[in-house]
N, CA, C and O atoms as a CHARMM CRD file, in Angstrom:
* protein
*
  316
    1    1 MET  N     -4.02700  13.02700 -10.10600 PROA 1      0.00000
    2    1 MET  CA    -3.39800  11.72500  -9.38400 PROA 1      0.00000
    3    1 MET  C     -4.00400  10.98800  -8.57500 PROA 1      0.00000
    4    1 MET  O     -4.52400  11.66200  -7.68600 PROA 1      0.00000
    5    2 LYS  N     -4.23500   9.53500  -8.43900 PROA 2      0.00000
    6    2 LYS  CA    -4.79900   8.93700  -7.68600 PROA 2      0.00000
    7    2 LYS  C     -4.23000   9.32500  -6.04600 PROA 2      0.00000
    8    2 LYS  O     -3.15300   9.92100  -6.09500 PROA 2      0.00000
    9    3 LYS  N     -4.69000   9.12500  -4.79400 PROA 3      0.00000
   10    3 LYS  CA    -4.35500   8.85100  -3.57000 PROA 3      0.00000
   11    3 LYS  C     -3.59400   7.56900  -3.75200 PROA 3      0.00000
   12    3 LYS  O     -3.83100   6.70300  -4.59500 PROA 3      0.00000
   13    4 VAL  N     -2.65900   7.57000  -2.85400 PROA 4      0.00000
   14    4 VAL  CA    -2.41400   5.87600  -2.56000 PROA 4      0.00000
   15    4 VAL  C     -1.69300   6.00800  -1.38500 PROA 4      0.00000
   16    4 VAL  O     -0.85100   6.86500  -1.11700 PROA 4      0.00000
   17    5 LYS  N     -2.09100   5.09000  -0.70800 PROA 5      0.00000
   18    5 LYS  CA    -1.75100   4.66800   0.86500 PROA 5      0.00000
   19    5 LYS  C     -1.12700   3.34800   1.26400 PROA 5      0.00000
   20    5 LYS  O     -1.90100   2.41300   1.46600 PROA 5      0.00000
   21    6 ILE  N      0.02000   3.17600   1.38700 PROA 6      0.00000
   22    6 ILE  CA     0.39500   1.92300   1.90800 PROA 6      0.00000
   23    6 ILE  C      0.79400   1.29200   3.31000 PROA 6      0.00000
   24    6 ILE  O      1.78700   1.66100   3.93800 PROA 6      0.00000
   25    7 TYR  N     -0.05100   0.33500   3.72000 PROA 7      0.00000
   26    7 TYR  CA     0.43300  -0.13700   5.03100 PROA 7      0.00000
   27    7 TYR  C      1.28700  -0.67200   4.85000 PROA 7      0.00000
   28    7 TYR  O      1.33500  -1.44400   3.89200 PROA 7      0.00000
   29    8 SER  N      2.45900  -0.47500   5.78900 PROA 8      0.00000
   30    8 SER  CA     3.87100  -1.35300   5.62200 PROA 8      0.00000
   31    8 SER  C      4.57800  -1.50400   7.05400 PROA 8      0.00000
   32    8 SER  O      4.23400  -0.93000   8.08800 PROA 8      0.00000
   33    9 GLN  N      5.60900  -2.37400   6.89200 PROA 9      0.00000
   34    9 GLN  CA     6.64100  -2.58100   8.04400 PROA 9      0.00000
   35    9 GLN  C      8.05800  -2.54700   7.23900 PROA 9      0.00000
   36    9 GLN  O      8.23700  -3.01800   6.11500 PROA 9      0.00000
   37   10 PRO  N      8.87300  -1.99400   7.92400 PROA 10     0.00000
   38   10 PRO  CA    10.18600  -1.83600   7.45000 PROA 10     0.00000
   39   10 PRO  C     10.82700  -3.25500   7.24100 PROA 10     0.00000
   40   10 PRO  O     11.58000  -3.23700   6.26700 PROA 10     0.00000
   41   11 THR  N     10.75300  -4.52700   7.88400 PROA 11     0.00000
   42   11 THR  CA    10.98300  -5.74200   7.47400 PROA 11     0.00000
   43   11 THR  C     10.82800  -6.28400   6.79100 PROA 11     0.00000
   44   11 THR  O     11.68300  -7.14700   6.59100 PROA 11     0.00000
   45   12 CYS  N      9.81300  -6.24200   6.01900 PROA 12     0.00000
   46   12 CYS  CA     8.88500  -6.56700   4.78700 PROA 12     0.00000
   47   12 CYS  C      9.42400  -6.32700   3.58300 PROA 12     0.00000
   48   12 CYS  O      9.56200  -5.15900   3.22100 PROA 12     0.00000
   49   13 PRO  N      9.80800  -7.36300   2.78400 PROA 13     0.00000
   50   13 PRO  CA    10.32300  -6.82100   1.52600 PROA 13     0.00000
   51   13 PRO  C      9.63000  -6.42800   0.26600 PROA 13     0.00000
   52   13 PRO  O     10.04500  -5.66500  -0.60600 PROA 13     0.00000
   53   14 ASP  N      8.39100  -7.14600   0.32600 PROA 14     0.00000
   54   14 ASP  CA     7.05200  -6.89300  -0.19800 PROA 14     0.00000
   55   14 ASP  C      7.14200  -5.33500  -0.00700 PROA 14     0.00000
   56   14 ASP  O      7.72000  -4.64800  -0.85000 PROA 14     0.00000
   57   15 CYS  N      6.71400  -4.93000   0.82000 PROA 15     0.00000
   58   15 CYS  CA     6.60000  -3.35400   1.41000 PROA 15     0.00000
   59   15 CYS  C      7.83900  -2.68700   0.57600 PROA 15     0.00000
   60   15 CYS  O      7.64500  -2.13800  -0.50800 PROA 15     0.00000
   61   16 ASN  N      9.27300  -2.79500   1.25000 PROA 16     0.00000
   62   16 ASN  CA    10.26600  -2.10100   0.67200 PROA 16     0.00000
   63   16 ASN  C     10.07500  -2.18500  -1.23500 PROA 16     0.00000
   64   16 ASN  O     10.47100  -1.22000  -1.88900 PROA 16     0.00000
   65   17 ASN  N      9.68600  -2.94700  -1.68400 PROA 17     0.00000
   66   17 ASN  CA     9.63000  -2.83500  -3.22400 PROA 17     0.00000
   67   17 ASN  C      8.55400  -2.22900  -3.80900 PROA 17     0.00000
   68   17 ASN  O      8.79800  -1.51000  -4.77700 PROA 17     0.00000
   69   18 VAL  N      7.25700  -2.36500  -3.39900 PROA 18     0.00000
   70   18 VAL  CA     6.42200  -1.47600  -4.04400 PROA 18     0.00000
   71   18 VAL  C      6.70000  -0.10700  -3.33300 PROA 18     0.00000
   72   18 VAL  O      5.98500   0.70000  -3.92800 PROA 18     0.00000
   73   19 LYS  N      7.40400   0.55500  -2.33200 PROA 19     0.00000
   74   19 LYS  CA     7.84600   1.59900  -2.25600 PROA 19     0.00000
   75   19 LYS  C      8.75300   2.17300  -3.24000 PROA 19     0.00000
   76   19 LYS  O      8.70000   3.26900  -3.79700 PROA 19     0.00000
   77   20 ALA  N      9.55100   1.27600  -3.34300 PROA 20     0.00000
   78   20 ALA  CA    10.89000   1.58200  -4.84000 PROA 20     0.00000
   79   20 ALA  C     10.14200   1.81500  -6.03700 PROA 20     0.00000
   80   20 ALA  O     10.19900   2.84200  -6.71400 PROA 20     0.00000
   81   21 TYR  N      9.37300   0.71500  -6.28200 PROA 21     0.00000
   82   21 TYR  CA     8.48400   0.97000  -7.21200 PROA 21     0.00000
   83   21 TYR  C      7.97100   1.99200  -7.83700 PROA 21     0.00000
   84   21 TYR  O      8.16800   2.43000  -8.97100 PROA 21     0.00000
   85   22 LEU  N      6.92200   2.51700  -6.51400 PROA 22     0.00000
   86   22 LEU  CA     6.58600   3.82200  -6.68500 PROA 22     0.00000
   87   22 LEU  C      7.31300   5.15100  -6.86300 PROA 22     0.00000
   88   22 LEU  O      6.96300   6.18300  -7.43500 PROA 22     0.00000
   89   23 ASP  N      8.54000   4.79100  -6.14000 PROA 23     0.00000
   90   23 ASP  CA     9.20600   6.07300  -6.18400 PROA 23     0.00000
   91   23 ASP  C     10.06700   5.92300  -7.51700 PROA 23     0.00000
   92   23 ASP  O     10.50900   7.00200  -7.91300 PROA 23     0.00000
   93   24 ARG  N     10.41700   4.75900  -8.33400 PROA 24     0.00000
   94   24 ARG  CA    10.67300   4.97700  -9.50500 PROA 24     0.00000
   95   24 ARG  C     10.28900   5.92400 -10.66500 PROA 24     0.00000
   96   24 ARG  O     10.78000   6.78900 -11.39000 PROA 24     0.00000
   97   25 LYS  N      8.97000   5.17500 -10.39300 PROA 25     0.00000
   98   25 LYS  CA     7.63600   5.84500 -11.05600 PROA 25     0.00000
   99   25 LYS  C      7.20200   7.35000 -10.85500 PROA 25     0.00000
  100   25 LYS  O      6.51900   8.02700 -11.62400 PROA 25     0.00000
  101   26 GLY  N      7.73100   7.70300  -9.69900 PROA 26     0.00000
  102   26 GLY  CA     7.46200   9.30400  -9.45300 PROA 26     0.00000
  103   26 GLY  C      5.74100   9.23100  -8.97500 PROA 26     0.00000
  104   26 GLY  O      4.89500  10.06500  -9.29800 PROA 26     0.00000
  105   27 VAL  N      5.53900   8.17000  -8.24300 PROA 27     0.00000
  106   27 VAL  CA     4.42800   8.22700  -7.64300 PROA 27     0.00000
  107   27 VAL  C      4.09200   8.50800  -6.22300 PROA 27     0.00000
  108   27 VAL  O      4.27400   7.62800  -5.38100 PROA 27     0.00000
  109   28 PRO  N      3.59700   9.71300  -5.88400 PROA 28     0.00000
  110   28 PRO  CA     3.82600  10.00600  -4.51100 PROA 28     0.00000
  111   28 PRO  C      2.77600   9.00700  -3.55200 PROA 28     0.00000
  112   28 PRO  O      1.74600   8.75500  -4.17700 PROA 28     0.00000
  113   29 TYR  N      2.80700   8.54300  -2.52100 PROA 29     0.00000
  114   29 TYR  CA     1.92100   8.02100  -1.38800 PROA 29     0.00000
  115   29 TYR  C      2.36200   8.39400  -0.08300 PROA 29     0.00000
  116   29 TYR  O      3.41800   8.96400   0.19200 PROA 29     0.00000
  117   30 GLU  N      1.30800   7.96100   0.83100 PROA 30     0.00000
  118   30 GLU  CA     1.40100   7.94900   2.39200 PROA 30     0.00000
  119   30 GLU  C      2.10400   6.56200   2.94400 PROA 30     0.00000
  120   30 GLU  O      1.73000   5.49300   2.46200 PROA 30     0.00000
  121   31 ASP  N      2.94200   6.58600   3.77700 PROA 31     0.00000
  122   31 ASP  CA     3.50800   5.13700   4.04700 PROA 31     0.00000
  123   31 ASP  C      2.91400   5.33100   5.56400 PROA 31     0.00000
  124   31 ASP  O      2.93300   6.38300   6.20300 PROA 31     0.00000
  125   32 ILE  N      2.47400   4.28400   5.91900 PROA 32     0.00000
  126   32 ILE  CA     2.28100   4.20700   7.14800 PROA 32     0.00000
  127   32 ILE  C      2.77900   2.84500   7.90800 PROA 32     0.00000
  128   32 ILE  O      2.46200   1.71800   7.52800 PROA 32     0.00000
  129   33 ASN  N      3.53200   3.09600   8.93700 PROA 33     0.00000
  130   33 ASN  CA     4.26900   2.13500   9.66900 PROA 33     0.00000
  131   33 ASN  C      3.44200   1.34200  10.63700 PROA 33     0.00000
  132   33 ASN  O      3.32200   1.70600  11.80700 PROA 33     0.00000
  133   34 VAL  N      2.89300   0.30800  10.18100 PROA 34     0.00000
  134   34 VAL  CA     2.04900  -0.45500  11.13500 PROA 34     0.00000
  135   34 VAL  C      2.89800  -0.82700  12.30500 PROA 34     0.00000
  136   34 VAL  O      2.33700  -0.64500  13.38500 PROA 34     0.00000
  137   35 GLN  N      4.15000  -1.31800  12.36100 PROA 35     0.00000
  138   35 GLN  CA     4.85100  -1.91800  13.26200 PROA 35     0.00000
  139   35 GLN  C      5.13900  -0.70300  14.56600 PROA 35     0.00000
  140   35 GLN  O      5.17100  -0.92200  15.77700 PROA 35     0.00000
  141   36 GLU  N      5.31000   0.50400  13.90300 PROA 36     0.00000
  142   36 GLU  CA     5.40400   1.58800  14.81300 PROA 36     0.00000
  143   36 GLU  C      3.94700   1.86300  15.30800 PROA 36     0.00000
  144   36 GLU  O      3.85000   1.81400  16.53400 PROA 36     0.00000
  145   37 ASP  N      3.01900   2.08800  14.76400 PROA 37     0.00000
  146   37 ASP  CA     1.76600   2.66500  14.68000 PROA 37     0.00000
  147   37 ASP  C      0.75000   1.94100  14.74500 PROA 37     0.00000
  148   37 ASP  O     -0.01800   1.94400  13.78300 PROA 37     0.00000
  149   38 LYS  N      0.43500   1.01400  16.05100 PROA 38     0.00000
  150   38 LYS  CA    -0.45900   0.07200  16.23900 PROA 38     0.00000
  151   38 LYS  C     -2.12800   0.49800  16.33000 PROA 38     0.00000
  152   38 LYS  O     -3.06600  -0.29000  16.44300 PROA 38     0.00000
  153   39 LYS  N     -2.19100   1.97100  16.24400 PROA 39     0.00000
  154   39 LYS  CA    -3.62300   2.24100  16.04000 PROA 39     0.00000
  155   39 LYS  C     -3.84600   2.01500  14.05800 PROA 39     0.00000
  156   39 LYS  O     -4.88100   1.76100  13.44100 PROA 39     0.00000
  157   40 ALA  N     -2.81500   2.17600  13.67400 PROA 40     0.00000
  158   40 ALA  CA    -3.28200   2.23500  12.01300 PROA 40     0.00000
  159   40 ALA  C     -3.31100   0.48100  11.79700 PROA 40     0.00000
  160   40 ALA  O     -4.12600  -0.01400  11.01800 PROA 40     0.00000
  161   41 MET  N     -2.52800  -0.20400  12.41700 PROA 41     0.00000
  162   41 MET  CA    -2.84000  -1.78300  12.35100 PROA 41     0.00000
  163   41 MET  C     -3.90800  -1.94500  12.62300 PROA 41     0.00000
  164   41 MET  O     -4.66900  -2.22200  11.69600 PROA 41     0.00000
  165   42 GLU  N     -4.46000  -1.85000  14.00200 PROA 42     0.00000
  166   42 GLU  CA    -5.77600  -1.97600  14.36100 PROA 42     0.00000
  167   42 GLU  C     -7.09200  -1.36300  13.19600 PROA 42     0.00000
  168   42 GLU  O     -7.94000  -2.17200  12.82000 PROA 42     0.00000
  169   43 GLU  N     -7.14000   0.03500  12.72600 PROA 43     0.00000
  170   43 GLU  CA    -7.49200   0.59500  11.59600 PROA 43     0.00000
  171   43 GLU  C     -7.34900  -0.51900  10.21800 PROA 43     0.00000
  172   43 GLU  O     -8.27400  -0.84400   9.47400 PROA 43     0.00000
  173   44 MET  N     -6.07300  -0.92900  10.14500 PROA 44     0.00000
  174   44 MET  CA    -6.39200  -2.05500   8.91200 PROA 44     0.00000
  175   44 MET  C     -7.18400  -3.15300   9.01800 PROA 44     0.00000
  176   44 MET  O     -8.21200  -3.37000   8.37700 PROA 44     0.00000
  177   45 VAL  N     -6.54700  -4.02100  10.06300 PROA 45     0.00000
  178   45 VAL  CA    -7.40000  -4.98700  10.36700 PROA 45     0.00000
  179   45 VAL  C     -8.77400  -4.91900  10.14900 PROA 45     0.00000
  180   45 VAL  O     -9.32400  -5.62600   9.30500 PROA 45     0.00000
  181   46 ARG  N     -9.51400  -3.92200  11.02400 PROA 46     0.00000
  182   46 ARG  CA   -10.66600  -3.37300  10.86200 PROA 46     0.00000
  183   46 ARG  C    -11.68200  -3.12200   9.95300 PROA 46     0.00000
  184   46 ARG  O    -12.84400  -3.51900   9.86700 PROA 46     0.00000
  185   47 ARG  N    -10.85600  -2.23100   9.16500 PROA 47     0.00000
  186   47 ARG  CA   -11.31800  -1.68500   7.79600 PROA 47     0.00000
  187   47 ARG  C    -11.15700  -2.54800   7.00700 PROA 47     0.00000
  188   47 ARG  O    -12.28100  -2.93400   6.68800 PROA 47     0.00000
  189   48 TYR  N    -10.15500  -3.28900   6.30400 PROA 48     0.00000
  190   48 TYR  CA   -10.18300  -4.34200   5.37400 PROA 48     0.00000
  191   48 TYR  C    -10.00400  -5.88300   5.71600 PROA 48     0.00000
  192   48 TYR  O     -9.88200  -6.82400   4.93200 PROA 48     0.00000
  193   49 GLY  N    -10.01900  -5.88100   6.98200 PROA 49     0.00000
  194   49 GLY  CA    -9.96000  -7.48900   7.13000 PROA 49     0.00000
  195   49 GLY  C     -8.67600  -8.38300   6.87000 PROA 49     0.00000
  196   49 GLY  O     -8.63300  -9.58500   6.60600 PROA 49     0.00000
  197   50 ILE  N     -7.50100  -7.35100   7.03600 PROA 50     0.00000
  198   50 ILE  CA    -6.29900  -7.67400   6.53300 PROA 50     0.00000
  199   50 ILE  C     -5.25200  -7.73300   7.38900 PROA 50     0.00000
  200   50 ILE  O     -4.91600  -6.59800   7.72600 PROA 50     0.00000
  201   51 ARG  N     -4.47800  -8.74600   7.97000 PROA 51     0.00000
  202   51 ARG  CA    -3.48200  -8.72700   8.72500 PROA 51     0.00000
  203   51 ARG  C     -1.82200  -8.86600   8.08700 PROA 51     0.00000
  204   51 ARG  O     -0.90100  -8.97800   8.89500 PROA 51     0.00000
  205   52 VAL  N     -1.57200  -8.85000   6.76200 PROA 52     0.00000
  206   52 VAL  CA    -0.44000  -9.01100   6.06100 PROA 52     0.00000
  207   52 VAL  C     -0.22600  -7.51600   5.47300 PROA 52     0.00000
  208   52 VAL  O     -1.13600  -6.72900   5.21000 PROA 52     0.00000
  209   53 THR  N      1.06600  -7.30300   5.33300 PROA 53     0.00000
  210   53 THR  CA     1.55700  -5.95800   4.50400 PROA 53     0.00000
  211   53 THR  C      2.56000  -6.49600   3.23300 PROA 53     0.00000
  212   53 THR  O      3.24300  -7.51900   3.17700 PROA 53     0.00000
  213   54 PRO  N      2.41600  -5.61500   2.42700 PROA 54     0.00000
  214   54 PRO  CA     1.87500  -4.42700   2.52400 PROA 54     0.00000
  215   54 PRO  C      0.49300  -4.57400   1.98900 PROA 54     0.00000
  216   54 PRO  O      0.11000  -5.46200   1.22700 PROA 54     0.00000
  217   55 VAL  N     -0.18000  -3.63300   2.46200 PROA 55     0.00000
  218   55 VAL  CA    -1.61000  -3.34400   1.95600 PROA 55     0.00000
  219   55 VAL  C     -1.68300  -1.93900   0.99000 PROA 55     0.00000
  220   55 VAL  O     -1.47000  -0.92400   1.65200 PROA 55     0.00000
  221   56 ILE  N     -1.91800  -1.72700  -0.29500 PROA 56     0.00000
  222   56 ILE  CA    -1.89200  -0.30800  -0.51900 PROA 56     0.00000
  223   56 ILE  C     -3.48700  -0.27900  -0.96700 PROA 56     0.00000
  224   56 ILE  O     -4.22400  -1.18700  -1.35100 PROA 56     0.00000
  225   57 ILE  N     -3.65400   0.75000  -0.81800 PROA 57     0.00000
  226   57 ILE  CA    -4.98800   1.56500  -1.23900 PROA 57     0.00000
  227   57 ILE  C     -4.95500   2.84600  -2.30200 PROA 57     0.00000
  228   57 ILE  O     -4.33900   3.88900  -2.08000 PROA 57     0.00000
  229   58 ILE  N     -5.72600   2.57300  -3.48800 PROA 58     0.00000
  230   58 ILE  CA    -5.38400   3.35100  -4.45800 PROA 58     0.00000
  231   58 ILE  C     -6.99000   3.60900  -4.71500 PROA 58     0.00000
  232   58 ILE  O     -7.74600   2.84400  -5.31500 PROA 58     0.00000
  233   59 GLY  N     -7.32500   4.86700  -4.11900 PROA 59     0.00000
  234   59 GLY  CA    -8.60900   5.65500  -4.12300 PROA 59     0.00000
  235   59 GLY  C     -9.35200   4.59200  -3.60900 PROA 59     0.00000
  236   59 GLY  O     -8.94900   4.50200  -2.44900 PROA 59     0.00000
  237   60 ASP  N    -10.31600   3.61700  -3.81300 PROA 60     0.00000
  238   60 ASP  CA   -11.29800   3.45100  -3.18600 PROA 60     0.00000
  239   60 ASP  C    -10.91500   1.34700  -3.34600 PROA 60     0.00000
  240   60 ASP  O    -11.63300   0.42000  -2.97100 PROA 60     0.00000
  241   61 ARG  N     -9.69700   1.30900  -3.95800 PROA 61     0.00000
  242   61 ARG  CA    -9.43100  -0.13400  -4.35300 PROA 61     0.00000
  243   61 ARG  C     -8.09200  -0.51000  -3.42800 PROA 61     0.00000
  244   61 ARG  O     -7.09600   0.18100  -3.21900 PROA 61     0.00000
  245   62 VAL  N     -8.39400  -1.74800  -2.98500 PROA 62     0.00000
  246   62 VAL  CA    -7.03400  -2.41800  -2.10100 PROA 62     0.00000
  247   62 VAL  C     -6.44900  -3.76200  -2.81000 PROA 62     0.00000
  248   62 VAL  O     -7.12300  -4.66100  -3.31300 PROA 62     0.00000
  249   63 MET  N     -5.22700  -3.69100  -2.73900 PROA 63     0.00000
  250   63 MET  CA    -4.27200  -4.64400  -2.96700 PROA 63     0.00000
  251   63 MET  C     -3.67000  -4.99600  -2.37900 PROA 63     0.00000
  252   63 MET  O     -3.08400  -4.10700  -1.76300 PROA 63     0.00000
  253   64 VAL  N     -3.28100  -6.28700  -2.03700 PROA 64     0.00000
  254   64 VAL  CA    -2.43700  -6.93000  -1.01000 PROA 64     0.00000
  255   64 VAL  C     -1.02500  -7.54900  -1.54800 PROA 64     0.00000
  256   64 VAL  O     -1.15300  -8.55900  -2.24100 PROA 64     0.00000
  257   65 GLY  N      0.26900  -7.09500  -1.32800 PROA 65     0.00000
  258   65 GLY  CA     1.53300  -7.62300  -1.57000 PROA 65     0.00000
  259   65 GLY  C      1.34800  -6.77300  -2.65600 PROA 65     0.00000
  260   65 GLY  O      0.46700  -5.94700  -2.89500 PROA 65     0.00000
  261   66 PHE  N      2.65800  -7.23600  -3.47000 PROA 66     0.00000
  262   66 PHE  CA     3.63900  -6.20500  -4.76500 PROA 66     0.00000
  263   66 PHE  C      3.08300  -7.07300  -5.54400 PROA 66     0.00000
  264   66 PHE  O      2.98100  -8.24600  -5.18600 PROA 66     0.00000
  265   67 ASN  N      2.63300  -6.63800  -6.73600 PROA 67     0.00000
  266   67 ASN  CA     2.50400  -7.06800  -8.18600 PROA 67     0.00000
  267   67 ASN  C      2.39200  -6.23400  -9.17700 PROA 67     0.00000
  268   67 ASN  O      1.23500  -5.87800  -9.40000 PROA 67     0.00000
  269   68 ALA  N      3.40400  -5.69200 -10.01500 PROA 68     0.00000
  270   68 ALA  CA     3.57100  -4.91800 -10.53900 PROA 68     0.00000
  271   68 ALA  C      2.87600  -4.60300 -11.89100 PROA 68     0.00000
  272   68 ALA  O      3.38600  -3.69300 -12.54400 PROA 68     0.00000
  273   69 PRO  N      1.84300  -5.19000 -12.37500 PROA 69     0.00000
  274   69 PRO  CA     1.14600  -4.93500 -13.50100 PROA 69     0.00000
  275   69 PRO  C     -0.08600  -4.93400 -13.12700 PROA 69     0.00000
  276   69 PRO  O     -0.95300  -4.67300 -13.96100 PROA 69     0.00000
  277   70 LYS  N     -0.38900  -5.19400 -11.94000 PROA 70     0.00000
  278   70 LYS  CA    -1.91100  -5.50500 -11.28600 PROA 70     0.00000
  279   70 LYS  C     -1.53800  -3.93900 -10.38900 PROA 70     0.00000
  280   70 LYS  O     -2.55100  -3.26900 -10.18500 PROA 70     0.00000
  281   71 LEU  N     -0.62000  -3.51200 -10.01900 PROA 71     0.00000
  282   71 LEU  CA    -0.24000  -2.55700  -9.24200 PROA 71     0.00000
  283   71 LEU  C     -0.70900  -1.44200 -10.53300 PROA 71     0.00000
  284   71 LEU  O     -1.82900  -0.93200 -10.51400 PROA 71     0.00000
  285   72 ASN  N      0.42400  -1.10200 -11.78800 PROA 72     0.00000
  286   72 ASN  CA     0.03400  -0.37600 -12.72300 PROA 72     0.00000
  287   72 ASN  C     -1.29100  -0.58200 -13.21600 PROA 72     0.00000
  288   72 ASN  O     -1.50100   0.51000 -13.74500 PROA 72     0.00000
  289   73 LYS  N     -2.17100  -1.16400 -13.36500 PROA 73     0.00000
  290   73 LYS  CA    -3.58600  -1.71400 -13.72700 PROA 73     0.00000
  291   73 LYS  C     -4.33100  -0.49400 -12.71700 PROA 73     0.00000
  292   73 LYS  O     -4.80400   0.52100 -13.22800 PROA 73     0.00000
  293   74 LEU  N     -4.35200  -0.64400 -11.81200 PROA 74     0.00000
  294   74 LEU  CA    -4.78800   0.18000 -10.34000 PROA 74     0.00000
  295   74 LEU  C     -4.40100   1.44800 -10.73400 PROA 74     0.00000
  296   74 LEU  O     -5.32900   2.25600 -10.69200 PROA 74     0.00000
  297   75 LEU  N     -3.35600   1.88600 -11.09700 PROA 75     0.00000
  298   75 LEU  CA    -3.12100   3.27000 -10.89200 PROA 75     0.00000
  299   75 LEU  C     -3.38900   4.09500 -12.15500 PROA 75     0.00000
  300   75 LEU  O     -3.25600   5.31800 -12.20900 PROA 75     0.00000
  301   76 SER  N     -3.79800   3.26800 -13.21600 PROA 76     0.00000
  302   76 SER  CA    -4.26000   3.77500 -14.85800 PROA 76     0.00000
  303   76 SER  C     -5.94800   3.60400 -14.96900 PROA 76     0.00000
  304   76 SER  O     -6.68900   3.99400 -15.87200 PROA 76     0.00000
  305   77 ALA  N     -6.31700   2.79600 -13.57700 PROA 77     0.00000
  306   77 ALA  CA    -7.60400   2.76800 -13.84100 PROA 77     0.00000
  307   77 ALA  C     -8.67700   3.79600 -13.88500 PROA 77     0.00000
  308   77 ALA  O     -8.25300   4.68600 -13.14700 PROA 77     0.00000
  309   78 GLU  N     -9.89700   4.17800 -14.37200 PROA 78     0.00000
  310   78 GLU  CA   -10.70700   5.15000 -13.91700 PROA 78     0.00000
  311   78 GLU  C    -11.64600   4.91300 -12.78600 PROA 78     0.00000
  312   78 GLU  O    -12.31000   3.88300 -12.67500 PROA 78     0.00000
  313   79 ASP  N    -11.66900   5.85200 -12.00100 PROA 79     0.00000
  314   79 ASP  CA   -12.52700   5.84300 -10.53800 PROA 79     0.00000
  315   79 ASP  C    -14.08700   5.99100 -11.12800 PROA 79     0.00000
  316   79 ASP  O    -15.04100   6.02300 -10.35000 PROA 79     0.00000
């Protein structure tokens, strides 16, 4: 299974929706709370040039926001 990493914030509705969606599908993920971890926020901005959440990393692919069909495609895509 592909490694999934989510940069999120507790008050972000899309962040909570994507995590609930992955939980329902049984997909494990690493959740990084950028509100608590300022270094993670800096890394997200520096590495990906993105300042909003959620940022979902699947393998080497990056997705911003929550879109279930697109997320499914990324989860099932061949590397």
